[in-house]
Backbone as a ProteinNet text record, in pm:
[ID]
protein_1_A
[PRIMARY]
MVLVGGLMREATAVTLLLLLLIGSSSSGFFSPHNPVMTCYDTQGEVIAKENDNGMFILYVSLDYQDDKKGYRVFVGPETYEEYEVGYVYTDTTCDIEDYAAIQDVINELLTWGIIEGIS
[TERTIARY]
-1501.3	-1422	-1405.8	-1446.9	-1464.7	-1361	-1281.3	-1162.7	-1210.6	-1204.4	-1221.5	-1093.7	-1111.9	-971.8	-893.6	-943.2	-887.4	-840.8	-852.3	-759.5	-607.9	-647.9	-540.9	-429.9	-508.5	-401.7	-354.7	-375.4	-345.9	-249.6	-234.1	-214.3	-126.3	-2.6	83.2	37.3	81.3	14.4	28.1	221	264	183.5	163.4	102.9	-38.9	-120.7	-202.5	-244.1	-154.6	-150.6	-137.2	-65.9	21	-141	-164.7	-295.3	-418.8	-446.7	-520.4	-485.2	-394.6	-327.7	-377.6	-316.1	-342.8	-479.9	-583.8	-715.3	-806.8	-760.3	-839.8	-785.4	-703.9	-671.9	-716.4	-746.4	-777.5	-934.2	-1010.5	-1121.6	-1232.7	-1163.8	-1283.7	-1352.9	-1455.8	-1494.2	-1422.7	-1358	-1277.9	-1084.4	-1071.6	-930.5	-853.8	-711.8	-654.6	-680.6	-739.4	-772.6	-941.7	-1005.4	-1123.1	-1074.9	-1093.2	-1084.4	-1185.6	-1275.7	-1379.4	-1320.3	-1242	-1177	-1028.5	-970.7	-865.4	-765.8	-671.2	-593.1	-507.1	-409.5	-288.4	-200.3	-101.7	-23.7	7.9	-14.5	39	155.3	274.3	407.4	441.4	445.3	519.8	640.5	740.9	900.9	941.6	985.7	1041.6	1193.3	1167.1	1302.7	1437.6	1377.1	1467.6	1386.3	1500.9	1432.7	1514.3	1406.6	1543.7	1467.9	1565.8	1555.8	1592	1491	1490.1	1480.2	1578.4	1541.4	1399.9	1383.3	1284.6	1205.5	1166.1	1101.9	1113.3	1049.3	1075.8	1031.6	1100.2	1005.7	1038.4	931	978.2	909.7	1046.8	964.1	972	845.2	775.8	734.7	740.7	676.7	592.5	426.4	327.6	328.6	304	341.1	190.9	115.6	-11.6	-43.3	-50	-65.1	20.3	121.7	214.8	228	156.8	82.7	215.2	301.1	425.3	412.4	370.6	342.4	444.9	519.7	612.8	520.9	546.1	502.2	600.1	626.8	688.1	569.2	610.6	513.8	593.4	487.1	528.1	525.8	644.3	591.3	695.5	642.1	656.3	828.8	898.6	1059.9	979.3	949.8	915.2	894.7	812	794	933.7	960.6	1078.6	1174	1248.2	1310.9	1276.9	1138.9	1114.7	1085.8	1106.5	1152	1297.7	1352.8	1453.7	1451.3	1545	1538.8	1507.1	1503.4	1476.6	1372.7	1315.2	1194.3	1095.8	1057.4	949.4	822	725	589.3	472.5	435.2	381.5	245.7	120.7	7.3	-44.5	-181.9	-281.8	-385.9	-424.1	-574.5	-691.3	-788	-847.4	-1019.1	-1018.9	-1146.5	-1125.1	-1204.4	-1209.8	-1251.7	-1317.7	-1405.9	-1266	-1210.4	-1066	-979.6	-938.1	-827.5	-898.5	-1092.2	-1092.8	-1079.2	-1063.6	-1137.4	-962.6	-875.7	-705.3	-698.8	-712.1	-721.5	-761.5	-872.9	-964.2	-863.8	-840.4	-756.4	-615.2	-554.6	-419.8	-459.5	-606.2	-641.2	-642.2	-731.9	-757.2	-596	-539.8	-371	-305.4	-325.5	-290	-324.8	-509	-540.9	-511.6	-496.5	-446.5	-307.8	-237.7	-81.2	32.1	-80.4	0.1	104.6	89.8	148.1	167.9	277.6	285.5	344.1	260.1	297.7	426.3	550.8	675.9	661	779.2	826.4	855.6
-126.2	48.8	-26.3	60.2	40.6	174	120.3	248.8	305.8	393.2	404.8	413.3	399.8	400.9	501.7	664.6	753.4	735	746.9	778.2	712.1	578.9	454.2	535.3	596.4	656.1	783.2	823.2	960.4	919.5	807.4	792.1	656.1	664.4	530.3	467.9	335.1	217.1	298.6	302	325.7	412.3	561.1	665.1	617.5	518.6	521	429.9	353.6	214.8	354	441.4	519.8	602.1	662.4	723.2	648.9	523.3	468.9	420.7	379.2	346.4	521.2	617.6	740.7	809.2	761.3	769.7	663.6	544.1	490.4	517.3	510.8	591.9	695.3	834.9	944.7	951.9	869	894.7	799.8	703.2	597.3	669.5	574.6	597.8	548.6	423.8	415.1	476.9	448.6	514.9	423.4	460.2	346.9	335	463.9	453.9	409.9	345.7	297.8	122.5	116.3	-8.9	-166.6	-75.4	-217.6	-257.3	-171.1	-221.8	-272.8	-364.1	-390.4	-333.5	-299.9	-175.2	-292.1	-288.6	-342.7	-258.9	-259	-146.9	-273.5	-146.8	-185.8	-129.2	-211.1	-122.9	-190.9	-53	-81.3	-21.8	-144.5	-118.6	-115.8	8.2	-55.4	-129.2	-211.8	-330.7	-339.1	-303.3	-293.1	-202.3	-123.1	-83.6	-144.4	-132.4	-178.6	-93.3	-42.1	14.3	-48.5	-112.9	-262.6	-168.4	-135.6	10.8	37.5	138.4	210.6	137.7	23.5	-15.6	18.6	81.5	124.7	85.2	27.3	-109.2	-104.2	-93.5	-54.6	-233.7	-266.8	-398.3	-354.2	-385.5	-366.5	-436.6	-438	-572.7	-499	-575.2	-499.8	-608.4	-544.5	-647.6	-607.5	-715.1	-657.1	-792.4	-767.2	-872.6	-1001.8	-990	-1049.4	-1140	-1080.7	-1159.6	-1074.8	-1097.5	-1062.9	-1036.1	-1008.1	-1033	-906.4	-992.1	-866.8	-843.3	-746.7	-714.1	-630.2	-616.4	-556.6	-444.3	-351.2	-235.6	-138.3	-169.9	-73	36	147.4	264.5	387.8	498.2	601.2	637.9	716.9	765.6	825.3	927.7	1040.4	997.3	888.5	790.2	733	649.6	533.8	634.6	761.6	863.9	902.1	905.5	929	841.3	767.5	668.8	598.3	546	499	371.8	285.5	115.6	150.4	126.7	149.2	223.3	293.1	391.9	313.5	322.4	258.2	387.4	307.7	364	262.1	359.2	265.9	322.7	255.9	345.3	242.8	262.4	186.4	193.7	87.9	26.3	-28	33.3	-22.5	-59.5	-39.6	-90.4	-239.6	-306.7	-421	-368.1	-262.8	-212.9	-169.5	-112.8	10.1	-116.5	-193.9	-351	-393.4	-418.1	-490.5	-390.1	-236.7	-171.5	-211.9	-172.2	-191.5	-298.8	-439.3	-535.2	-566.6	-501.5	-513.6	-405.9	-291.2	-221	-295.8	-337.6	-441	-532.9	-575.8	-666.6	-635.7	-554.5	-487.7	-438.8	-403.4	-370.2	-496.5	-618	-717.9	-742.9	-762.4	-758	-690.5	-573.3	-464.8	-504.9	-547.6	-573.7	-441	-389	-271.2	-300.2	-437.8	-479.2	-598.2	-681	-876.8	-916.9	-1003.9	-1053.2	-1154.7	-1123.9	-1179.3	-1293.1	-1381.5	-1433.8	-1386.9
-244.1	-281.4	-460.9	-515.7	-681.3	-716.3	-743.9	-823.2	-944.2	-1042.7	-1200.1	-1221.7	-1353.9	-1428.7	-1433.3	-1474.4	-1447.8	-1335.6	-1230	-1123.9	-1120.7	-1173.1	-1149.5	-1229.3	-1344.8	-1476.4	-1381.8	-1316.8	-1249.1	-1131.3	-1045	-901.2	-943.5	-875.1	-858.6	-777.8	-755.9	-670.5	-571.3	-511.4	-371.7	-353.1	-453.8	-360.8	-328	-420.8	-381.3	-243	-244	-126.1	-2.6	-14.2	122	146.5	53	78.5	141.7	120	143.4	286.9	368.9	498.9	565.2	502.4	573.4	622.5	463.9	455	599.6	600.8	665.8	860.6	892.4	1014.3	1058.2	960.9	937.1	999.7	913.5	847.6	918.8	972.8	1065.1	1183.9	1251.5	1351.1	1461.1	1482.2	1533	1574.9	1717	1728.9	1787.1	1817	1887	2021.3	2115	2207.8	2253.4	2137.7	2163.5	2211	2321.5	2385.8	2346.9	2243.7	2255.3	2107.5	2048	1878.4	1911.5	1879.8	1819.3	1731.9	1755.2	1628.2	1604	1505.2	1467.9	1358.3	1335.3	1311.1	1105.3	1064.1	924.9	919	844.4	819.2	642.1	614.9	416.8	399.8	355.2	356.8	217.4	124.4	21.3	54.9	-17.2	49.2	-80.2	-213.6	-339.9	-427.9	-531.9	-667.2	-731.2	-870.2	-968.7	-1125.1	-1167.9	-1299.7	-1429.2	-1485.5	-1607.2	-1728.2	-1804.1	-1925.6	-1923.7	-1834.2	-1800.6	-1736.8	-1681.6	-1651.1	-1458.7	-1438.7	-1302	-1178.5	-1112.1	-1025.5	-861	-760.3	-634.8	-567.3	-501.6	-412.7	-281.8	-239.5	-124.5	-22.7	90.5	198.5	290.3	238.5	368.7	515.4	625.4	724.9	778.6	814.9	848.1	943.2	1095.8	1178	1197.3	1192.1	1103.9	1026.5	938.9	835	722.8	658.8	546	442.7	338.7	171.6	100.9	2.2	-80.5	-224.2	-244.6	-408.3	-476	-664.3	-703.7	-777.4	-771.2	-746.3	-860.2	-1025.7	-1130.6	-1145.1	-1141.2	-1065.5	-1214.4	-1180.7	-1340.5	-1205.3	-1296.7	-1278.7	-1147.5	-1169	-999.8	-904.1	-919.9	-769.3	-767.9	-830.3	-816.9	-750.3	-827.4	-783.1	-588.8	-590.2	-432.6	-346.2	-322.8	-285.9	-241.8	-110.1	-78.7	-58.7	-61.8	17.8	96.5	238.8	384.4	426.4	351.5	354.9	415.7	527.7	614	625.1	569.4	641.6	751.5	862.1	957	994.8	985.9	1032.1	1130.9	1189.8	1274.6	1205.1	1183.2	1129.2	1253.2	1294.9	1401.2	1339.3	1220.1	1142.5	1050.1	1092.4	956.1	822.3	834.7	684.1	615.2	705.6	635.1	567	666.6	609.6	502.7	504.2	400.3	253.7	306.8	170.4	98.4	212.2	154.9	70.1	137.1	61.6	-77.4	-87.8	-213.1	-341.6	-301.9	-403.9	-416.2	-316.3	-337.2	-426.7	-431	-514.2	-655.8	-629.5	-817.1	-860.9	-764.4	-864.3	-919.4	-843.8	-890.1	-1011.1	-1030.1	-1107.6	-1227	-1186	-1330	-1417.2	-1316.7	-1307.1	-1301.9	-1311.4	-1172.3	-1074.8	-971.6	-907.8	-865.4	-849.7	-851.2	-701.6	-687.4	-564.7	-574.3	-481.8	-477.7	-315.9	-335.5	-233.2	-134.2
[MASK]
+++++++++++++++++++++++++++++++++++++++++++++++++++++++++++++++++++++++++++++++++++++++++++++++++++++++++++++++++++++++

């Protein structure tokens, strides 16, 4: 999956991640009821917020297959106000291609400096 620079300017990292999770579960061929494919829950949670002199940061924890990673997500003021600490989003991913696409986007966001990994 390749993202066009213009798209990134119009969407915040949090919204993009949520859209990918929603899209991956609703557009894939496999479903949670398909016994041939193993499905996994992916969970994202806002664990902290920080407003550092106009730098709006959400700290997000992503958990997939018991692999928990944290990210600092740089967002605009509207997105910052939209999400509260404790907000949790859970979705089921049943297709490895969907998961790989999500990982690709996360890696691109890391490369562009829109998100940063945290311990």
